[in-house]
N, CA, C and O atoms as CSV, one atom per row, in Angstrom:
chain,resi,resn,atom,element,x,y,z
A,1,MET,N,N,-120.006,66.474,-224.658
A,1,MET,CA,C,-118.754,66.206,-223.977
A,1,MET,C,C,-117.665,67.119,-224.518
A,1,MET,O,O,-116.774,67.533,-223.776
A,2,GLU,N,N,-117.730,67.430,-225.787
A,2,GLU,CA,C,-116.716,68.288,-226.399
A,2,GLU,C,C,-116.815,69.702,-225.836
A,2,GLU,O,O,-115.813,70.410,-225.733
A,3,GLN,N,N,-118.022,70.104,-225.474
A,3,GLN,CA,C,-118.185,71.437,-224.892
A,3,GLN,C,C,-117.451,71.524,-223.547
A,3,GLN,O,O,-116.847,72.550,-223.233
A,4,PHE,N,N,-117.505,70.447,-222.758
A,4,PHE,CA,C,-116.814,70.446,-221.471
A,4,PHE,C,C,-115.306,70.500,-221.664
A,4,PHE,O,O,-114.605,71.178,-220.913
A,5,LEU,N,N,-114.807,69.789,-222.665
A,5,LEU,CA,C,-113.367,69.802,-222.922
A,5,LEU,C,C,-112.892,71.188,-223.350
A,5,LEU,O,O,-111.781,71.599,-223.019
A,6,GLN,N,N,-113.714,71.882,-224.066
A,6,GLN,CA,C,-113.348,73.209,-224.532
A,6,GLN,C,C,-113.238,74.185,-223.357
A,6,GLN,O,O,-112.348,75.035,-223.329
A,7,TYR,N,N,-114.144,74.056,-222.395
A,7,TYR,CA,C,-114.173,74.975,-221.254
A,7,TYR,C,C,-113.510,74.403,-220.010
A,7,TYR,O,O,-113.595,75.016,-218.945
A,8,SER,N,N,-112.860,73.265,-220.102
A,8,SER,CA,C,-112.283,72.627,-218.917
A,8,SER,C,C,-111.232,73.487,-218.209
A,8,SER,O,O,-111.232,73.497,-216.978
A,9,PRO,N,N,-110.345,74.204,-218.886
A,9,PRO,CA,C,-109.389,75.038,-218.137
A,9,PRO,C,C,-110.092,76.127,-217.308
A,9,PRO,O,O,-109.690,76.418,-216.182
A,10,ILE,N,N,-111.131,76.711,-217.876
A,10,ILE,CA,C,-111.869,77.741,-217.144
A,10,ILE,C,C,-112.590,77.115,-215.950
A,10,ILE,O,O,-112.605,77.692,-214.863
A,11,LEU,N,N,-113.184,75.945,-216.146
A,11,LEU,CA,C,-113.873,75.265,-215.052
A,11,LEU,C,C,-112.905,74.916,-213.929
A,11,LEU,O,O,-113.244,75.057,-212.754
A,12,ILE,N,N,-111.721,74.468,-214.272
A,12,ILE,CA,C,-110.721,74.121,-213.259
A,12,ILE,C,C,-110.321,75.364,-212.467
A,12,ILE,O,O,-110.205,75.306,-211.243
A,13,VAL,N,N,-110.111,76.474,-213.146
A,13,VAL,CA,C,-109.745,77.721,-212.469
A,13,VAL,C,C,-110.876,78.185,-211.552
A,13,VAL,O,O,-110.619,78.607,-210.424
A,14,VAL,N,N,-112.108,78.113,-212.014
A,14,VAL,CA,C,-113.253,78.540,-211.201
A,14,VAL,C,C,-113.398,77.659,-209.966
A,14,VAL,O,O,-113.605,78.167,-208.864
A,15,VAL,N,N,-113.292,76.361,-210.138
A,15,VAL,CA,C,-113.419,75.439,-209.004
A,15,VAL,C,C,-112.274,75.673,-208.016
A,15,VAL,O,O,-112.498,75.697,-206.806
A,16,ALA,N,N,-111.063,75.845,-208.518
A,16,ALA,CA,C,-109.915,76.118,-207.639
A,16,ALA,C,C,-110.122,77.419,-206.867
A,16,ALA,O,O,-109.810,77.488,-205.678
A,17,PHE,N,N,-110.638,78.439,-207.525
A,17,PHE,CA,C,-110.909,79.716,-206.862
A,17,PHE,C,C,-111.952,79.543,-205.758
A,17,PHE,O,O,-111.782,80.066,-204.657
A,18,LEU,N,N,-113.019,78.820,-206.045
A,18,LEU,CA,C,-114.071,78.610,-205.047
A,18,LEU,C,C,-113.533,77.861,-203.830
A,18,LEU,O,O,-113.879,78.186,-202.694
A,19,ILE,N,N,-112.703,76.877,-204.062
A,19,ILE,CA,C,-112.138,76.115,-202.951
A,19,ILE,C,C,-111.155,76.978,-202.167
A,19,ILE,O,O,-111.144,76.952,-200.937
A,20,GLN,N,N,-110.328,77.745,-202.884
A,20,GLN,CA,C,-109.332,78.584,-202.227
A,20,GLN,C,C,-109.993,79.672,-201.376
A,20,GLN,O,O,-109.511,79.972,-200.284
A,21,GLN,N,N,-111.054,80.246,-201.842
A,21,GLN,CA,C,-111.754,81.299,-201.105
A,21,GLN,C,C,-112.731,80.738,-200.067
A,21,GLN,O,O,-113.437,81.492,-199.397
A,22,ARG,N,N,-112.764,79.439,-199.946
A,22,ARG,CA,C,-113.624,78.728,-198.984
A,22,ARG,C,C,-115.106,79.039,-199.192
A,22,ARG,O,O,-115.878,79.112,-198.236
A,23,ILE,N,N,-115.481,79.218,-200.429
A,23,ILE,CA,C,-116.888,79.419,-200.757
A,23,ILE,C,C,-117.605,78.070,-200.743
A,23,ILE,O,O,-118.769,77.977,-200.354
A,24,VAL,N,N,-116.902,77.043,-201.167
A,24,VAL,CA,C,-117.412,75.679,-201.139
A,24,VAL,C,C,-116.731,74.970,-199.976
A,24,VAL,O,O,-115.504,74.978,-199.881
A,25,VAL,N,N,-117.511,74.360,-199.093
A,25,VAL,CA,C,-116.946,73.681,-197.931
A,25,VAL,C,C,-117.177,72.185,-198.028
A,25,VAL,O,O,-118.086,71.716,-198.712
A,26,THR,N,N,-116.330,71.452,-197.325
A,26,THR,CA,C,-116.484,70.002,-197.276
A,26,THR,C,C,-117.450,69.656,-196.144
A,26,THR,O,O,-117.679,70.479,-195.258
A,27,PRO,N,N,-118.007,68.477,-196.161
A,27,PRO,CA,C,-118.900,68.068,-195.067
A,27,PRO,C,C,-118.190,68.072,-193.701
A,27,PRO,O,O,-118.813,68.370,-192.681
A,28,GLU,N,N,-116.905,67.745,-193.681
A,28,GLU,CA,C,-116.160,67.750,-192.423
A,28,GLU,C,C,-116.056,69.169,-191.867
A,28,GLU,O,O,-116.221,69.382,-190.666
A,29,GLN,N,N,-115.784,70.133,-192.737
A,29,GLN,CA,C,-115.702,71.527,-192.299
A,29,GLN,C,C,-117.056,72.012,-191.800
A,29,GLN,O,O,-117.143,72.734,-190.807
A,30,LEU,N,N,-118.099,71.611,-192.492
A,30,LEU,CA,C,-119.450,72.001,-192.097
A,30,LEU,C,C,-119.813,71.408,-190.734
A,30,LEU,O,O,-120.397,72.092,-189.894
A,31,GLU,N,N,-119.469,70.151,-190.519
A,31,GLU,CA,C,-119.761,69.500,-189.242
A,31,GLU,C,C,-118.960,70.150,-188.107
A,31,GLU,O,O,-119.485,70.338,-187.010
A,32,LYS,N,N,-117.707,70.490,-188.363
A,32,LYS,CA,C,-116.873,71.144,-187.354
A,32,LYS,C,C,-117.476,72.494,-186.964
A,32,LYS,O,O,-117.564,72.816,-185.779
A,33,LYS,N,N,-117.884,73.272,-187.944
A,33,LYS,CA,C,-118.488,74.577,-187.675
A,33,LYS,C,C,-119.801,74.420,-186.917
A,33,LYS,O,O,-120.115,75.222,-186.037
A,34,HIS,N,N,-120.560,73.392,-187.258
A,34,HIS,CA,C,-121.825,73.118,-186.579
A,34,HIS,C,C,-121.574,72.840,-185.096
A,34,HIS,O,O,-122.292,73.353,-184.238
A,35,ARG,N,N,-120.558,72.030,-184.794
A,35,ARG,CA,C,-120.222,71.742,-183.398
A,35,ARG,C,C,-119.797,73.007,-182.662
A,35,ARG,O,O,-120.168,73.203,-181.505
A,36,GLU,N,N,-119.026,73.863,-183.319
A,36,GLU,CA,C,-118.590,75.117,-182.701
A,36,GLU,C,C,-119.782,76.010,-182.380
A,36,GLU,O,O,-119.834,76.626,-181.315
A,37,ILE,N,N,-120.731,76.079,-183.294
A,37,ILE,CA,C,-121.917,76.909,-183.074
A,37,ILE,C,C,-122.737,76.360,-181.916
A,37,ILE,O,O,-123.216,77.132,-181.086
A,38,ILE,N,N,-122.906,75.063,-181.843
A,38,ILE,CA,C,-123.677,74.457,-180.756
A,38,ILE,C,C,-122.999,74.717,-179.413
A,38,ILE,O,O,-123.680,75.038,-178.439
A,39,GLU,N,N,-121.673,74.584,-179.340
A,39,GLU,CA,C,-120.950,74.852,-178.096
A,39,GLU,C,C,-121.105,76.315,-177.690
A,39,GLU,O,O,-121.292,76.617,-176.512
A,40,ASP,N,N,-121.030,77.209,-178.650
A,40,ASP,CA,C,-121.178,78.634,-178.368
A,40,ASP,C,C,-122.582,78.948,-177.846
A,40,ASP,O,O,-122.738,79.733,-176.911
A,41,VAL,N,N,-123.582,78.345,-178.441
A,41,VAL,CA,C,-124.968,78.557,-178.006
A,41,VAL,C,C,-125.174,78.014,-176.596
A,41,VAL,O,O,-125.844,78.649,-175.781
A,42,GLU,N,N,-124.604,76.849,-176.299
A,42,GLU,CA,C,-124.746,76.275,-174.962
A,42,GLU,C,C,-124.106,77.159,-173.904
A,42,GLU,O,O,-124.599,77.229,-172.778
A,43,GLU,N,N,-123.007,77.840,-174.251
A,43,GLU,CA,C,-122.352,78.731,-173.303
A,43,GLU,C,C,-123.157,80.005,-173.067
A,43,GLU,O,O,-123.237,80.488,-171.938
A,44,ARG,N,N,-123.745,80.543,-174.109
A,44,ARG,CA,C,-124.367,81.864,-174.017
A,44,ARG,C,C,-125.827,81.847,-173.599
A,44,ARG,O,O,-126.299,82.799,-172.978
A,45,PHE,N,N,-126.547,80.790,-173.926
A,45,PHE,CA,C,-127.987,80.797,-173.708
A,45,PHE,C,C,-128.408,79.677,-172.775
A,45,PHE,O,O,-127.702,78.682,-172.608
A,46,VAL,N,N,-129.559,79.856,-172.180
A,46,VAL,CA,C,-130.123,78.874,-171.266
A,46,VAL,C,C,-131.111,77.993,-172.031
A,46,VAL,O,O,-131.702,78.420,-173.022
A,47,SER,N,N,-131.277,76.779,-171.564
A,47,SER,CA,C,-132.227,75.893,-172.235
A,47,SER,C,C,-133.654,76.318,-171.880
A,47,SER,O,O,-133.880,77.007,-170.885
A,48,ILE,N,N,-134.587,75.905,-172.693
A,48,ILE,CA,C,-135.989,76.283,-172.481
A,48,ILE,C,C,-136.529,75.657,-171.197
A,48,ILE,O,O,-137.378,76.247,-170.528
A,49,HIS,N,N,-136.041,74.467,-170.851
A,49,HIS,CA,C,-136.498,73.807,-169.629
A,49,HIS,C,C,-136.027,74.584,-168.395
A,49,HIS,O,O,-136.788,74.770,-167.445
A,50,SER,N,N,-134.791,75.028,-168.417
A,50,SER,CA,C,-134.276,75.820,-167.296
A,50,SER,C,C,-135.032,77.130,-167.173
A,50,SER,O,O,-135.320,77.590,-166.068
A,51,PHE,N,N,-135.347,77.720,-168.297
A,51,PHE,CA,C,-136.106,78.974,-168.288
A,51,PHE,C,C,-137.470,78.786,-167.645
A,51,PHE,O,O,-137.884,79.597,-166.816
A,52,HIS,N,N,-138.169,77.724,-168.020
A,52,HIS,CA,C,-139.502,77.477,-167.457
A,52,HIS,C,C,-139.412,77.172,-165.958
A,52,HIS,O,O,-140.268,77.605,-165.187
A,53,ASP,N,N,-138.382,76.433,-165.545
A,53,ASP,CA,C,-138.201,76.155,-164.119
A,53,ASP,C,C,-137.977,77.445,-163.340
A,53,ASP,O,O,-138.566,77.644,-162.277
A,54,LEU,N,N,-137.140,78.305,-163.859
A,54,LEU,CA,C,-136.863,79.579,-163.195
A,54,LEU,C,C,-138.118,80.451,-163.147
A,54,LEU,O,O,-138.381,81.124,-162.151
A,55,LYS,N,N,-138.874,80.429,-164.218
A,55,LYS,CA,C,-140.123,81.202,-164.267
A,55,LYS,C,C,-141.097,80.702,-163.203
A,55,LYS,O,O,-141.765,81.505,-162.552
A,56,GLU,N,N,-141.183,79.390,-163.021
A,56,GLU,CA,C,-142.042,78.814,-161.989
A,56,GLU,C,C,-141.592,79.241,-160.600
A,56,GLU,O,O,-142.412,79.576,-159.746
A,57,GLN,N,N,-140.287,79.226,-160.385
A,57,GLN,CA,C,-139.759,79.626,-159.081
A,57,GLN,C,C,-140.089,81.087,-158.785
A,57,GLN,O,O,-140.447,81.422,-157.655
A,58,PHE,N,N,-139.975,81.944,-159.771
A,58,PHE,CA,C,-140.328,83.349,-159.575
A,58,PHE,C,C,-141.819,83.494,-159.264
A,58,PHE,O,O,-142.212,84.310,-158.431
A,59,SER,N,N,-142.619,82.714,-159.925
A,59,SER,CA,C,-144.058,82.770,-159.682
A,59,SER,C,C,-144.368,82.330,-158.249
A,59,SER,O,O,-145.189,82.949,-157.571
A,60,GLU,N,N,-143.719,81.273,-157.794
A,60,GLU,CA,C,-143.920,80.807,-156.429
A,60,GLU,C,C,-143.455,81.854,-155.420
A,60,GLU,O,O,-144.114,82.078,-154.405
A,61,MET,N,N,-142.333,82.486,-155.696
A,61,MET,CA,C,-141.829,83.530,-154.801
A,61,MET,C,C,-142.800,84.706,-154.743
A,61,MET,O,O,-143.029,85.278,-153.677
A,62,LYS,N,N,-143.363,85.060,-155.883
A,62,LYS,CA,C,-144.330,86.159,-155.923
A,62,LYS,C,C,-145.551,85.826,-155.075
A,62,LYS,O,O,-146.050,86.669,-154.330
A,63,ASP,N,N,-146.023,84.597,-155.194
A,63,ASP,CA,C,-147.179,84.177,-154.395
A,63,ASP,C,C,-146.864,84.257,-152.898
A,63,ASP,O,O,-147.689,84.724,-152.113
A,64,LYS,N,N,-145.693,83.809,-152.511
A,64,LYS,CA,C,-145.310,83.840,-151.095
A,64,LYS,C,C,-145.177,85.284,-150.601
A,64,LYS,O,O,-145.601,85.604,-149.491
A,65,ILE,N,N,-144.599,86.133,-151.411
A,65,ILE,CA,C,-144.469,87.538,-151.032
A,65,ILE,C,C,-145.844,88.185,-150.900
A,65,ILE,O,O,-146.067,88.985,-149.992
A,66,ASP,N,N,-146.753,87.851,-151.785
A,66,ASP,CA,C,-148.125,88.376,-151.699
A,66,ASP,C,C,-148.804,87.914,-150.404
A,66,ASP,O,O,-149.509,88.696,-149.768
A,67,LYS,N,N,-148.602,86.671,-150.014
A,67,LYS,CA,C,-149.185,86.160,-148.774
A,67,LYS,C,C,-148.606,86.887,-147.565
A,67,LYS,O,O,-149.331,87.247,-146.637
A,68,ILE,N,N,-147.299,87.097,-147.588
A,68,ILE,CA,C,-146.656,87.819,-146.483
A,68,ILE,C,C,-147.197,89.245,-146.423
A,68,ILE,O,O,-147.492,89.757,-145.343
A,69,TYR,N,N,-147.323,89.866,-147.555
A,69,TYR,CA,C,-147.852,91.233,-147.611
A,69,TYR,C,C,-149.272,91.280,-147.057
A,69,TYR,O,O,-149.614,92.181,-146.291
A,70,ASP,N,N,-150.090,90.320,-147.439
A,70,ASP,CA,C,-151.472,90.264,-146.933
A,70,ASP,C,C,-151.489,90.099,-145.419
A,70,ASP,O,O,-152.291,90.734,-144.734
A,71,CYS,N,N,-150.615,89.257,-144.896
A,71,CYS,CA,C,-150.545,89.032,-143.438
A,71,CYS,C,C,-150.128,90.318,-142.723
A,71,CYS,O,O,-150.689,90.659,-141.682
A,72,VAL,N,N,-149.164,91.020,-143.268
A,72,VAL,CA,C,-148.705,92.264,-142.664
A,72,VAL,C,C,-149.811,93.309,-142.680
A,72,VAL,O,O,-149.998,94.032,-141.702
A,73,ILE,N,N,-150.527,93.389,-143.756
A,73,ILE,CA,C,-151.632,94.364,-143.892
A,73,ILE,C,C,-152.739,94.034,-142.873
A,73,ILE,O,O,-153.282,94.936,-142.236
A,74,GLN,N,N,-153.066,92.755,-142.724
A,74,GLN,CA,C,-154.127,92.356,-141.812
A,74,GLN,C,C,-153.730,92.628,-140.356
A,74,GLN,O,O,-154.577,93.021,-139.554
A,75,ASN,N,N,-152.487,92.429,-140.015
A,75,ASN,CA,C,-152.030,92.646,-138.653
A,75,ASN,C,C,-151.973,94.129,-138.301
A,75,ASN,O,O,-152.109,94.484,-137.130
A,76,ASN,N,N,-151.781,94.981,-139.263
A,76,ASN,CA,C,-151.720,96.417,-138.997
A,76,ASN,C,C,-153.115,97.021,-138.842
A,76,ASN,O,O,-153.249,98.115,-138.293
A,77,MET,N,N,-154.106,96.364,-139.291
A,77,MET,CA,C,-155.461,96.921,-139.207
A,77,MET,C,C,-156.052,96.525,-137.935
A,77,MET,O,O,-157.194,96.883,-137.647
């Protein structure tokens, strides 16, 4: 315990510096930043479910276009 008392002024300065430079964050600050990141991700990126739905739609469109192409080819022959 005496060792802590001897170095207590230095410890106080170090802790104050860490807090002032925002190296150490509070749970509230961390939660706020987490919410900001989630909102930013929701704005910029699509969900995996939407991606798979869109991929299915493209696949269906490709199949329909292939059928139309086959019909056109058969009618020209």
